[in-house]
N, C-alpha and C positions, 0 to 999 in steps of 0.2 A: 354653359361653358363657351369660351370664345378664344379664337386664335387671332393674334395680331402681330404685325411686324414692327421691329424697332432696329434701326440700322441694318436692315436686310435679314435680321435674325428673327425667327418665329418665337413668340412667347405665348403662354397660355394663362388664362385666369378662369377658375371654376370654383364652385361651392359644393361642399359635401358635409351633410349634417350641420349646417349653419356655419361651418368654418370656410373661410375664403382662402384659396390657394393661388399663388402667382409665382410663375417660375419660367426661366428661359429654357427653351427646348434645344438650344445650341445647334440649330440646323437652318439652312436656307431652303430646304426642300419641303414643300407643303405636304406631300404625302407622308414623308418621314415624321413631320411635326404632328400630323393627325394620329399616327400610330403611337408616338411617344406620349401624346396627351392622354390617350386611352389607358396606357400603362400607368401613368401618374394617378389617374382617377381611381383605378383599381387598387393601387397602393394606398391612396388616401382612405378608401373605404375599409381597407384592412388594417388601418392604424399604423402604417409603416412610413407615412409621410407627414412631416411637420407642416403646419399651416404657414409658418414663416421661419426664417433662419433663427434657430434658438441661440440664446446668449452663449451657451457653452461651445457652439460651433464657431464663434468668433474668437474664442480664447486660443492661445497657443497650445500645442499638444501637451507641453509640460504642465501647464496649469490645469488643463482639462483632465489629464491623467491623475493628477493629485486630487482633484475634486471627485473623480470617479472612485478612487481608492478610499478617500475619506468618507464617502457615503456608505462604504461597505465595512467600515471599522467595527460597527456594532454586531455584525454577523460573522466576523472572521476572528480566528485566534490571533494573538499578538504576533506569533511566528509567521503566520500567513500574510499578515499586513506588511511585515518587514520584507518578506520574500517578494511580494508584489511590487513594493517600492524599488527593490533591487532590479527587477525585470524592467520596470518603467525607466530606470536610469539608463539602461542599455538602449531602449527605444529613443529616448530623448537625445542621444548623440546624433540621431538622424533627423527626427521630426520635432525635436524639442521647441524650436523657435518658429515653426510653421503653423499658421492658423488651421484649426481642424477642418474647416470647410474647403481648404485648398489641398488637402491630402487626396490623392487619386489612387485608383486600383493599380495603375502602373507603378506608382512610387512604392506601394506596399510589396508588389511582386519583386521589384528591384531590391527592396530591403531583405526579402526572404533569400534571394540569390546571394546577396552579400554575406548574410549570416552563415549560409551553408558553405560559402567559399572560405570563411574563417574557421571552418571545421566544427561548427555547432551541430549538435544532434537534432533530429527531427522533433523530438519531444521538447527540447529547449526552445526551438523556434515556435512550436505550437503554443507553448505557455506565454510567450511574448505576444503572439497573435491574439491570445485571449484578452490581453490588456487593450490592444488596438481595437478589437471588436467591441469591447465594453464601452470604450470612449465614443466610438462611432454610433453605437446603438443609442447611447445617451443623447447624442446630438441629432438623432433621427436621420442618420446618413448611411447606415449600414446596408440599406436596401440597394444602394448604388454599387456595393462591393460584393454582395453575397454570391452572385453568379460566377465571380472570377476568383475569389479568395477562398481556398479550402484548406483544411488542416493537412499537414504532411503525413504520409503513412508511418505508423509506429508499430514496431513488433509487439504483439500482445502476449505477455507471459504472466502467469499467476505467481511465479516465484519458484524457489528451489527448496526442496525438503532434504534433510540430511539422513544419512544412514546412521545406525546405532554407533558404528565405529567412528564416523565423522563427528558426531555429536560429542562423544567422549574425548576425541582428539582435540576438538575445539576448546572444551573446558579445561583440559590439561594444559594446552599451550597457553591459553589466556591467563592462567594462574601461575605461569612459570616465571614471570618477571614483574617486579614492583611497578614499573612504568606502564604496564598494561592492566593495572588494577581496575581502573574505571571501566575499561572495555570488558573485563571479565565479569564484574558485577552487573553491568548493563546486559550482557549476553545471558546471564542466569535469569534476570528478570524477564527479558523478552521471551526466552524459551519456556518460561513457566507461567506467564501472564498474558501473552499475545500483545504486549504493549509495543507501540511504535517507538522509534528512537526519539522523536520529538516529545512524546509523552513522558519518557524516562527523564529526559533533560529538564523538563519543566516540573518534575515531581517535587513537592515541598513536604516538610514533616507534618504539616497540618492535614495532608492527604492520607496519612498513615494512621489507621485505627489499631492501636496496639492491643486493645482489649479483645476486639473481634477478629483480629488478624486479617484485615481487609485493606485494600487500597481504593481510594475515591478518585477516579479519573475525571478531570474536568474536560471542557470542550477543547479538542485539539484541532482536528480538521473540520468537523461538522458537529452539530448538536448530538448526532447519533454516537459520537465518541464519548459522551458522558455516561459513565457506568461504574459499577461496583465490582471489584475483582477479589475473590477470596484468595488468600495466599497459601500455597502448599508448603511442604517442609523446605524445599530448596529455596523458594522465593523468600520465605520467612527468615531463613538463616542468612541470606544475602542482606535483607533489610536490617537485621540485628548487627551484622558486621559493619554496615554503613553507619549505623547509629553509634556504635562504639568508636568508629573513626571520627565522627562528628564531635563526640564528647572529648576526644583528645585535642581537637582544635579549640574548643571552648564551649560555652553554654549553647545548648541546642534549643532554638526558638522555633515556634510553629511556622513562621513565614520564611524561614531559611530553606535553602534548596538541599535536597538529598545528595545531589551531585553538584557541589559548589564549583565556581570558577577557580582556576589555579594559574597563577602567573609567577614564574621564577620561584617556584616552591612555596608561594604564599597563597593560602586559601581565602576566598571571599565568599562566605555562605549566603550573602545577600544577592549574589548574582549567579545565574545558572552556568553550568559548563557549556562551552560552545560546541564541543564534540570530542570524539575520540578517533578521528579519521586516520591520523598517522599510526596510532597503536593498532587499529583494526587492519590497516593495510599491511603492516609489518607481520602481525601474528598470522594472518591468513596466507602469507607468501612464504613464511619461514619453513625450512626443510631440515631433515636430518641427513648427515653424511652417511652413506651406506658402509663406509669403511671404518670410520672412527666413531660414528654416532653423534658427532657434535651438532648442536642445534644452531642454525645460522641462516642468514638471508640467502636467497638463490644467487648463484654466480657461476664462474667458470671452473674454479678449483676450490677445494676445501680450504677454509681459513685457518685450520689448525696447522701450526708450523711443522709438526712431525707427520702430517698426513698428505696434504696436497693432492688428494684424490680428485678425479674429474667428476664434477657434479653438474655439468652443463645441462644435461637432459632431465634432471630430477625436478619434479613439480610437486608442490604441496597438494594434498587431497582437499584442502580448503580454498584452493586458488579460485578467484572469481566470486567467492561468497560475499554477498552484500549483507549488511547488518539487518536490513529489512527482511531478508530471507528467513531470519529466525522467527519472525512473526508468522510467516507462511508455514514454517515447520510446526510451530505450536498449534496452529489451527488444523493442520493436517493430522496431527496426533489426536486432536479432539474429534475430528471426523472419523478417524479409524476406531475410536472408542465407542462409535455409534451414537455420539451426541447429536441431538436434533439441530435443525437450522436455527431454531429459536434460541437454543442454549449457546450455540457458537456465536450468534450475534449479540447475545447478552454479555458474553465474556469479551469478545473481540471488538465490539462496537460496530461501526459501519463496515459491512462486507458487501461488495458489489454482487449483482446478479450472476455475473460470469464466475466470480469466485465461488458462490454457493453452488453453481452447477458443477464446478470442478470438484468441490468437496463432496457433493452427492455421488460423483463417480468414485471418489476415494472410498466412501462408505460401502458402495456396491461391491468394489473390488475386495474390501476387507471381508464382507459377508461371503463372497464367492470363495475366497481362500479358506475361510473357516469351514464352509460346507464341503469343499474339496477334500479337506482332511478327514471327513467322515465317510468318503466314498470307499466302497469295498475294493480291495486290491484285486487285480486280475487273477493272481495265483489262487487267492482265497476263494474268489468267485468260482474258478474252475473246479476246485476241490468240492465246494458246496454243491455245484450243479452235478458233478460226478456222483456224489453221494446220493443226491436225490434220484438220479436215474437208476442207480444200482439197488435202490430200496423199493422198487415198484412192487415186488412180491411181498414186501412187509409194510405196505402203505399205511395200514391201520396203526401198527405199533409206532412207526416213525412219525406219523402225523400227530399222534397224541403227544409224543415227546417234544416235537417242535412247538406245538401250541402251549405246552406247559412252560417253555422257556421264555416266551415273550412277556407274559404277565410279570415274571420275576424281574425283567429288565425295567419295565415301566414302573414297577413298585419301588425300585431303587431310585427312580428319577423324581419321585414326588415326596412331599413331606407329609406330616401327620394329617394336615388339613385336606390332603388329596389334590394339591395343586403343585405346579412346578415351583421350586424354591426361588425366591426373588433374588436376582443377582444384579448389582449395579453395573451399568455400562460405562460409568465414569470412574476415573481413578480415585481411589480413596485418599482423602486429604489427611495427612498425619501432622500432628503437632510436633514442635521441637523436642518435647519430652518423649 
């Protein structure tokens, strides 16, 4: 290795594993140059330093980001590719025309501050940073940023589970209006299959096995998303209703979407629906007037002409419910049914370690509540203890009587084979018939 000056600036040239590295140390201080050189040698040995400026580092960020995304197309779902390009478009407004090697940590920190000033959430900014980090890693320049650029803190939640009343209310409200039909069918499928919203939107008729009553889910977020989901009665009824609706539109072909795109009342089965965001927002915010019972959006006064009651403080029990929470609710019900981690992952696909830990807690709580129901009530315990104490003089007689009762209870708990009857911990799947 060697240090040399060029226009009063120290430069280094060294070789690691046969690769020659040459780089400006951007300092006029010899001691600082020595320290920087040692850091660069350590990074080169760790594979974090490119032997020369890579071609991608000379590209503008716009072109480098497109190359980065294009290299990932084969490993990502089509929806994820489209989402990453949308995020890159926001970054390109700032860095699009700047060569990658000219981007500095200070410029990225300024970008983060600007995005936060625009009101963007930490999660949104972090996803955009993922694109920037990916491009810089591909250009072997991320090591210059890693110590200064960190993800913003994000509130970690596993989702929201519904009560029995909220679940019934959701399905009733969703089916109350024709313009909420897609949201209603999607909610039924999510609650009974654990499917994500993106998986429901991309569902095609070729993915439905009508003979076996199963859905074949392809890759959505990751390869772990590929799975086979049996359909219970509610999910099967929803699929049949959607199939009848498709028949009314025209011939049902395998490559057509179960939830087709619809514009101005015209269905296009060859394109998937973009979403049901408006319907979902309206149905989860809708309230009933306590005076006249009219179903309506929240507001100051009731919209009924003859009522005009004050509804300012009334809030829907579904307020703030995300569509993705339905997947969480379905997995929670699986956990409460004592389904194993393997069964949950086979049905739901990819589930993070944190999610599995949460559902393990759900299973433990369900077990605890079941066992608490078996606990002897204090009053009954007092009576039993009192009887035991009062029967000391008749210990022989009472002892025999008590010993005769226990075998009778155990005998009722076992079947003819002498073992406890097998009871399934999962809900029984019923056919439409």
